[in-house]
VMD Tcl script that builds the backbone (N, CA, C; Angstrom):
set m [mol new atoms 348]
animate dup $m
set s [atomselect $m all]
$s set {name element resname resid chain x y z} {
  {N N MET 1 A -4.556 21.341 8.075}
  {CA C MET 1 A -4.554 20.708 6.775}
  {C C MET 1 A -5.180 19.316 6.916}
  {N N SER 2 A -6.141 18.989 6.018}
  {CA C SER 2 A -6.822 17.706 6.114}
  {C C SER 2 A -6.046 16.625 5.370}
  {N N ALA 3 A -6.320 15.393 5.750}
  {CA C ALA 3 A -5.653 14.255 5.129}
  {C C ALA 3 A -6.180 14.080 3.702}
  {N N PRO 4 A -5.339 13.544 2.803}
  {CA C PRO 4 A -5.795 13.324 1.432}
  {C C PRO 4 A -6.906 12.272 1.407}
  {N N PRO 5 A -7.774 12.336 0.404}
  {CA C PRO 5 A -8.855 11.353 0.322}
  {C C PRO 5 A -8.284 9.952 0.091}
  {N N VAL 6 A -8.981 8.977 0.623}
  {CA C VAL 6 A -8.566 7.584 0.476}
  {C C VAL 6 A -9.230 7.003 -0.770}
  {N N ASP 7 A -8.446 6.315 -1.593}
  {CA C ASP 7 A -8.961 5.666 -2.781}
  {C C ASP 7 A -9.908 4.533 -2.370}
  {N N ALA 8 A -11.151 4.574 -2.868}
  {CA C ALA 8 A -12.170 3.599 -2.455}
  {C C ALA 8 A -11.795 2.173 -2.842}
  {N N ALA 9 A -11.247 1.985 -4.036}
  {CA C ALA 9 A -10.868 0.631 -4.466}
  {C C ALA 9 A -9.740 0.087 -3.596}
  {N N LEU 10 A -8.787 0.936 -3.254}
  {CA C LEU 10 A -7.698 0.506 -2.376}
  {C C LEU 10 A -8.244 0.186 -0.990}
  {N N ARG 11 A -9.170 0.998 -0.512}
  {CA C ARG 11 A -9.780 0.763 0.805}
  {C C ARG 11 A -10.456 -0.605 0.838}
  {N N ASP 12 A -11.202 -0.936 -0.226}
  {CA C ASP 12 A -11.860 -2.244 -0.311}
  {C C ASP 12 A -10.833 -3.372 -0.343}
  {N N ARG 13 A -9.787 -3.181 -1.126}
  {CA C ARG 13 A -8.767 -4.228 -1.263}
  {C C ARG 13 A -8.034 -4.469 0.061}
  {N N VAL 14 A -7.673 -3.393 0.748}
  {CA C VAL 14 A -6.984 -3.546 2.033}
  {C C VAL 14 A -7.922 -4.183 3.056}
  {N N ALA 15 A -9.198 -3.835 3.029}
  {CA C ALA 15 A -10.161 -4.459 3.949}
  {C C ALA 15 A -10.227 -5.959 3.702}
  {N N THR 16 A -10.228 -6.362 2.450}
  {CA C THR 16 A -10.222 -7.787 2.112}
  {C C THR 16 A -8.938 -8.441 2.602}
  {N N MET 17 A -7.822 -7.755 2.457}
  {CA C MET 17 A -6.539 -8.289 2.915}
  {C C MET 17 A -6.518 -8.436 4.439}
  {N N VAL 18 A -7.105 -7.470 5.139}
  {CA C VAL 18 A -7.183 -7.552 6.605}
  {C C VAL 18 A -8.033 -8.752 7.000}
  {N N SER 19 A -9.172 -8.921 6.332}
  {CA C SER 19 A -10.048 -10.048 6.634}
  {C C SER 19 A -9.329 -11.375 6.389}
  {N N THR 20 A -8.624 -11.466 5.291}
  {CA C THR 20 A -7.859 -12.680 4.981}
  {C C THR 20 A -6.795 -12.926 6.040}
  {N N ALA 21 A -6.145 -11.857 6.488}
  {CA C ALA 21 A -5.094 -11.989 7.511}
  {C C ALA 21 A -5.648 -12.508 8.833}
  {N N THR 22 A -6.945 -12.284 9.061}
  {CA C THR 22 A -7.576 -12.784 10.294}
  {C C THR 22 A -8.249 -14.136 10.069}
  {N N ASP 23 A -7.978 -14.743 8.910}
  {CA C ASP 23 A -8.633 -16.003 8.534}
  {C C ASP 23 A -10.154 -15.871 8.542}
  {N N GLY 24 A -10.646 -14.677 8.196}
  {CA C GLY 24 A -12.081 -14.449 8.099}
  {C C GLY 24 A -12.786 -14.191 9.412}
  {N N GLU 25 A -12.033 -14.159 10.505}
  {CA C GLU 25 A -12.669 -13.895 11.800}
  {C C GLU 25 A -13.262 -12.494 11.854}
  {N N VAL 26 A -12.643 -11.577 11.139}
  {CA C VAL 26 A -13.195 -10.226 10.983}
  {C C VAL 26 A -13.519 -10.091 9.503}
  {N N THR 27 A -14.779 -9.825 9.190}
  {CA C THR 27 A -15.191 -9.771 7.788}
  {C C THR 27 A -14.821 -8.434 7.144}
  {N N THR 28 A -14.764 -8.466 5.841}
  {CA C THR 28 A -14.509 -7.239 5.084}
  {C C THR 28 A -15.569 -6.200 5.406}
  {N N GLU 29 A -16.806 -6.639 5.478}
  {CA C GLU 29 A -17.923 -5.738 5.799}
  {C C GLU 29 A -17.720 -5.076 7.158}
  {N N GLU 30 A -17.330 -5.849 8.153}
  {CA C GLU 30 A -17.091 -5.291 9.497}
  {C C GLU 30 A -15.992 -4.234 9.459}
  {N N ILE 31 A -14.973 -4.505 8.694}
  {CA C ILE 31 A -13.847 -3.569 8.614}
  {C C ILE 31 A -14.278 -2.284 7.922}
  {N N LEU 32 A -14.996 -2.418 6.812}
  {CA C LEU 32 A -15.413 -1.242 6.048}
  {C C LEU 32 A -16.446 -0.402 6.793}
  {N N THR 33 A -17.360 -1.046 7.498}
  {CA C THR 33 A -18.391 -0.284 8.200}
  {C C THR 33 A -17.957 0.124 9.596}
  {N N GLY 34 A -17.123 -0.700 10.220}
  {CA C GLY 34 A -16.685 -0.402 11.579}
  {C C GLY 34 A -15.672 0.722 11.628}
  {N N GLY 35 A -14.780 0.746 10.623}
  {CA C GLY 35 A -13.742 1.770 10.607}
  {C C GLY 35 A -13.000 1.811 11.925}
  {N N GLY 36 A -12.242 2.830 12.112}
  {CA C GLY 36 A -11.557 3.023 13.379}
  {C C GLY 36 A -10.551 1.944 13.702}
  {N N SER 37 A -10.524 1.572 14.941}
  {CA C SER 37 A -9.499 0.692 15.479}
  {C C SER 37 A -9.640 -0.751 15.002}
  {N N LEU 38 A -8.561 -1.255 14.392}
  {CA C LEU 38 A -8.544 -2.658 13.996}
  {C C LEU 38 A -8.508 -3.558 15.221}
  {N N ALA 39 A -7.782 -3.128 16.247}
  {CA C ALA 39 A -7.715 -3.924 17.481}
  {C C ALA 39 A -9.103 -4.078 18.097}
  {N N ALA 40 A -9.890 -3.008 18.069}
  {CA C ALA 40 A -11.244 -3.079 18.621}
  {C C ALA 40 A -12.132 -4.028 17.817}
  {N N LEU 41 A -11.809 -4.199 16.532}
  {CA C LEU 41 A -12.565 -5.138 15.699}
  {C C LEU 41 A -12.110 -6.583 15.910}
  {N N GLY 42 A -10.971 -6.757 16.588}
  {CA C GLY 42 A -10.476 -8.103 16.848}
  {C C GLY 42 A -9.298 -8.518 16.000}
  {N N VAL 43 A -8.651 -7.557 15.353}
  {CA C VAL 43 A -7.462 -7.857 14.550}
  {C C VAL 43 A -6.274 -7.924 15.495}
  {N N GLY 44 A -5.712 -9.106 15.657}
  {CA C GLY 44 A -4.605 -9.311 16.583}
  {C C GLY 44 A -3.246 -9.086 15.948}
  {N N SER 45 A -2.206 -9.224 16.768}
  {CA C SER 45 A -0.836 -8.951 16.312}
  {C C SER 45 A -0.379 -9.913 15.216}
  {N N LEU 46 A -0.783 -11.180 15.285}
  {CA C LEU 46 A -0.412 -12.139 14.240}
  {C C LEU 46 A -1.041 -11.739 12.911}
  {N N ALA 47 A -2.295 -11.298 12.955}
  {CA C ALA 47 A -2.968 -10.843 11.738}
  {C C ALA 47 A -2.275 -9.612 11.165}
  {N N VAL 48 A -1.785 -8.724 12.016}
  {CA C VAL 48 A -1.066 -7.537 11.534}
  {C C VAL 48 A 0.205 -7.970 10.811}
  {N N LEU 49 A 0.920 -8.955 11.358}
  {CA C LEU 49 A 2.131 -9.451 10.695}
  {C C LEU 49 A 1.796 -10.074 9.338}
  {N N ARG 50 A 0.714 -10.848 9.298}
  {CA C ARG 50 A 0.273 -11.429 8.023}
  {C C ARG 50 A -0.099 -10.333 7.029}
  {N N LEU 51 A -0.756 -9.293 7.525}
  {CA C LEU 51 A -1.159 -8.184 6.676}
  {C C LEU 51 A 0.057 -7.469 6.098}
  {N N VAL 52 A 1.062 -7.233 6.916}
  {CA C VAL 52 A 2.281 -6.569 6.436}
  {C C VAL 52 A 2.898 -7.391 5.304}
  {N N ASP 53 A 2.957 -8.717 5.469}
  {CA C ASP 53 A 3.483 -9.590 4.414}
  {C C ASP 53 A 2.625 -9.517 3.158}
  {N N ALA 54 A 1.306 -9.526 3.334}
  {CA C ALA 54 A 0.396 -9.477 2.184}
  {C C ALA 54 A 0.512 -8.157 1.431}
  {N N LEU 55 A 0.647 -7.060 2.157}
  {CA C LEU 55 A 0.799 -5.755 1.510}
  {C C LEU 55 A 2.060 -5.724 0.653}
  {N N ASP 56 A 3.121 -6.330 1.155}
  {CA C ASP 56 A 4.370 -6.406 0.406}
  {C C ASP 56 A 4.205 -7.322 -0.809}
  {N N ASP 57 A 3.645 -8.513 -0.599}
  {CA C ASP 57 A 3.504 -9.492 -1.679}
  {C C ASP 57 A 2.552 -9.025 -2.773}
  {N N GLU 58 A 1.399 -8.502 -2.377}
  {CA C GLU 58 A 0.349 -8.179 -3.348}
  {C C GLU 58 A 0.447 -6.774 -3.935}
  {N N LEU 59 A 0.882 -5.821 -3.124}
  {CA C LEU 59 A 0.913 -4.429 -3.589}
  {C C LEU 59 A 2.322 -3.879 -3.730}
  {N N GLY 60 A 3.295 -4.628 -3.253}
  {CA C GLY 60 A 4.677 -4.147 -3.322}
  {C C GLY 60 A 4.950 -3.014 -2.352}
  {N N VAL 61 A 4.113 -2.888 -1.333}
  {CA C VAL 61 A 4.265 -1.819 -0.342}
  {C C VAL 61 A 4.887 -2.418 0.910}
  {N N GLN 62 A 6.060 -1.916 1.263}
  {CA C GLN 62 A 6.742 -2.407 2.448}
  {C C GLN 62 A 6.503 -1.459 3.609}
  {N N LEU 63 A 5.957 -2.017 4.673}
  {CA C LEU 63 A 5.705 -1.246 5.882}
  {C C LEU 63 A 6.486 -1.873 7.017}
  {N N ASP 64 A 7.066 -1.038 7.832}
  {CA C ASP 64 A 7.845 -1.493 8.976}
  {C C ASP 64 A 7.090 -1.117 10.236}
  {N N LEU 65 A 6.809 -2.102 11.058}
  {CA C LEU 65 A 6.054 -1.850 12.290}
  {C C LEU 65 A 6.762 -0.886 13.226}
  {N N ASP 66 A 8.081 -0.796 13.109}
  {CA C ASP 66 A 8.860 0.053 14.013}
  {C C ASP 66 A 9.089 1.468 13.485}
  {N N THR 67 A 8.657 1.747 12.253}
  {CA C THR 67 A 8.875 3.061 11.676}
  {C C THR 67 A 7.918 4.077 12.282}
  {N N PRO 68 A 8.443 5.162 12.836}
  {CA C PRO 68 A 7.550 6.201 13.376}
  {C C PRO 68 A 6.638 6.740 12.277}
  {N N GLY 69 A 5.406 6.972 12.627}
  {CA C GLY 69 A 4.456 7.520 11.666}
  {C C GLY 69 A 3.740 6.471 10.838}
  {N N THR 70 A 4.084 5.196 11.016}
  {CA C THR 70 A 3.374 4.129 10.313}
  {C C THR 70 A 2.219 3.691 11.200}
  {N N HIS 71 A 1.013 3.892 10.697}
  {CA C HIS 71 A -0.177 3.645 11.503}
  {C C HIS 71 A -0.822 2.323 11.099}
  {N N PHE 72 A -1.034 1.471 12.088}
  {CA C PHE 72 A -1.652 0.183 11.827}
  {C C PHE 72 A -2.961 -0.008 12.566}
  {N N ASP 73 A -3.246 0.774 13.578}
  {CA C ASP 73 A -4.439 0.498 14.360}
  {C C ASP 73 A -5.696 1.065 13.715}
  {N N ASP 74 A -5.662 2.286 13.240}
  {CA C ASP 74 A -6.838 2.882 12.611}
  {C C ASP 74 A -6.875 2.467 11.139}
  {N N PHE 75 A -7.975 1.864 10.714}
  {CA C PHE 75 A -8.058 1.316 9.362}
  {C C PHE 75 A -7.819 2.373 8.287}
  {N N ASP 76 A -8.502 3.508 8.369}
  {CA C ASP 76 A -8.330 4.522 7.323}
  {C C ASP 76 A -6.928 5.126 7.341}
  {N N ASP 77 A -6.319 5.240 8.512}
  {CA C ASP 77 A -4.918 5.690 8.565}
  {C C ASP 77 A -4.004 4.671 7.889}
  {N N LEU 78 A -4.294 3.390 8.105}
  {CA C LEU 78 A -3.516 2.334 7.452}
  {C C LEU 78 A -3.637 2.433 5.942}
  {N N VAL 79 A -4.860 2.590 5.447}
  {CA C VAL 79 A -5.076 2.693 4.000}
  {C C VAL 79 A -4.362 3.923 3.453}
  {N N ARG 80 A -4.440 5.034 4.173}
  {CA C ARG 80 A -3.764 6.263 3.749}
  {C C ARG 80 A -2.249 6.045 3.680}
  {N N THR 81 A -1.703 5.351 4.672}
  {CA C THR 81 A -0.266 5.060 4.692}
  {C C THR 81 A 0.111 4.187 3.499}
  {N N VAL 82 A -0.695 3.161 3.226}
  {CA C VAL 82 A -0.433 2.290 2.076}
  {C C VAL 82 A -0.498 3.094 0.784}
  {N N GLN 83 A -1.498 3.946 0.666}
  {CA C GLN 83 A -1.666 4.769 -0.532}
  {C C GLN 83 A -0.480 5.700 -0.729}
  {N N GLU 84 A -0.068 6.370 0.335}
  {CA C GLU 84 A 1.072 7.290 0.242}
  {C C GLU 84 A 2.352 6.547 -0.098}
  {N N ARG 85 A 2.551 5.392 0.529}
  {CA C ARG 85 A 3.760 4.605 0.278}
  {C C ARG 85 A 3.779 4.080 -1.153}
  {N N ALA 86 A 2.613 3.660 -1.663}
  {CA C ALA 86 A 2.527 3.154 -3.033}
  {C C ALA 86 A 2.886 4.258 -4.025}
  {N N VAL 87 A 2.391 5.464 -3.794}
  {CA C VAL 87 A 2.711 6.598 -4.667}
  {C C VAL 87 A 4.197 6.903 -4.595}
  {N N ALA 88 A 4.752 6.939 -3.382}
  {CA C ALA 88 A 6.180 7.220 -3.213}
  {C C ALA 88 A 7.014 6.143 -3.891}
  {N N ASP 89 A 6.634 4.873 -3.733}
  {CA C ASP 89 A 7.368 3.775 -4.361}
  {C C ASP 89 A 7.312 3.875 -5.877}
  {N N ASP 90 A 6.136 4.266 -6.432}
  {CA C ASP 90 A 6.011 4.442 -7.876}
  {C C ASP 90 A 6.926 5.547 -8.366}
  {N N LEU 91 A 7.019 6.639 -7.611}
  {CA C LEU 91 A 7.900 7.737 -8.005}
  {C C LEU 91 A 9.357 7.297 -7.994}
  {N N VAL 92 A 9.745 6.527 -7.001}
  {CA C VAL 92 A 11.119 6.026 -6.927}
  {C C VAL 92 A 11.398 5.100 -8.101}
  {N N ARG 93 A 10.462 4.175 -8.392}
  {CA C ARG 93 A 10.646 3.257 -9.513}
  {C C ARG 93 A 10.753 4.014 -10.820}
  {N N THR 94 A 9.905 5.031 -11.004}
  {CA C THR 94 A 9.946 5.822 -12.228}
  {C C THR 94 A 11.290 6.521 -12.364}
  {N N ALA 95 A 11.791 7.085 -11.280}
  {CA C ALA 95 A 13.097 7.756 -11.315}
  {C C ALA 95 A 14.203 6.742 -11.626}
  {N N GLN 96 A 14.118 5.550 -11.048}
  {CA C GLN 96 A 15.123 4.522 -11.313}
  {C C GLN 96 A 15.052 4.070 -12.768}
  {N N GLU 97 A 13.861 3.923 -13.310}
  {CA C GLU 97 A 13.706 3.526 -14.703}
  {C C GLU 97 A 14.276 4.583 -15.639}
  {N N ARG 98 A 14.064 5.867 -15.308}
  {CA C ARG 98 A 14.633 6.941 -16.130}
  {C C ARG 98 A 16.150 6.900 -16.084}
  {N N ALA 99 A 16.699 6.641 -14.907}
  {CA C ALA 99 A 18.159 6.579 -14.772}
  {C C ALA 99 A 18.726 5.428 -15.597}
  {N N VAL 100 A 18.067 4.286 -15.566}
  {CA C VAL 100 A 18.520 3.143 -16.362}
  {C C VAL 100 A 18.409 3.474 -17.844}
  {N N ALA 101 A 17.299 4.093 -18.243}
  {CA C ALA 101 A 17.120 4.469 -19.648}
  {C C ALA 101 A 18.207 5.437 -20.089}
  {N N ASP 102 A 18.549 6.386 -19.220}
  {CA C ASP 102 A 19.621 7.325 -19.548}
  {C C ASP 102 A 20.940 6.595 -19.723}
  {N N ASP 103 A 21.205 5.626 -18.862}
  {CA C ASP 103 A 22.440 4.842 -18.973}
  {C C ASP 103 A 22.483 4.053 -20.270}
  {N N LEU 104 A 21.307 3.647 -20.763}
  {CA C LEU 104 A 21.232 2.853 -21.990}
  {C C LEU 104 A 21.080 3.724 -23.235}
  {N N GLY 105 A 21.133 5.037 -23.065}
  {CA C GLY 105 A 21.001 5.929 -24.208}
  {C C GLY 105 A 19.577 6.353 -24.486}
  {N N GLY 106 A 18.725 6.305 -23.496}
  {CA C GLY 106 A 17.338 6.725 -23.651}
  {C C GLY 106 A 16.411 5.534 -23.763}
  {N N THR 107 A 15.121 5.803 -23.702}
  {CA C THR 107 A 14.137 4.732 -23.812}
  {C C THR 107 A 14.077 4.249 -25.255}
  {N N VAL 108 A 13.430 3.143 -25.481}
  {CA C VAL 108 A 13.285 2.601 -26.830}
  {C C VAL 108 A 12.614 3.625 -27.730}
  {N N GLN 109 A 11.574 4.302 -27.211}
  {CA C GLN 109 A 10.867 5.305 -28.003}
  {C C GLN 109 A 11.795 6.473 -28.358}
  {N N GLU 110 A 12.596 6.912 -27.393}
  {CA C GLU 110 A 13.506 8.034 -27.652}
  {C C GLU 110 A 14.563 7.645 -28.685}
  {N N ARG 111 A 15.072 6.433 -28.606}
  {CA C ARG 111 A 16.090 5.988 -29.573}
  {C C ARG 111 A 15.477 5.863 -30.965}
  {N N ALA 112 A 14.221 5.400 -31.063}
  {CA C ALA 112 A 13.548 5.265 -32.338}
  {C C ALA 112 A 13.377 6.624 -33.000}
  {N N VAL 113 A 13.027 7.636 -32.237}
  {CA C VAL 113 A 12.866 8.990 -32.768}
  {C C VAL 113 A 14.197 9.506 -33.283}
  {N N ARG 114 A 15.276 9.266 -32.534}
  {CA C ARG 114 A 16.623 9.731 -32.953}
  {C C ARG 114 A 17.066 9.029 -34.217}
  {N N ASP 115 A 16.694 7.750 -34.363}
  {CA C ASP 115 A 17.134 6.961 -35.513}
  {C C ASP 115 A 16.418 7.342 -36.798}
  {N N ASP 116 A 15.216 7.960 -36.661}
  {CA C ASP 116 A 14.438 8.347 -37.858}
  {C C ASP 116 A 15.048 9.479 -38.607}
}
mol reanalyze $m
mol bondsrecalc $m
mol representation Tube
mol addrep $m
């Protein structure tokens, strides 16, 4: 089974975030064209920590360096992980919002329909 396609806009955004995390020592262009190993491109451990913080701050995606299956070295694997986590987080938020709406007697739209 092949990996799901990577969203191009997300790939560009994460490449920019990686470049920022390295203080520009590795350019967005190098990351996008070089692909593969971030370490081979010169992305060090401090930059990875900065990147993890940026992913959380900017995209709301929390990644744990110690979680098995979380890939940080291969750029496209990293983007795929961010993409999958973002989708999973959206599903959780949607489920939580539905639960809150149910507790409040339905969404505003549902209550408006009932009131008519």
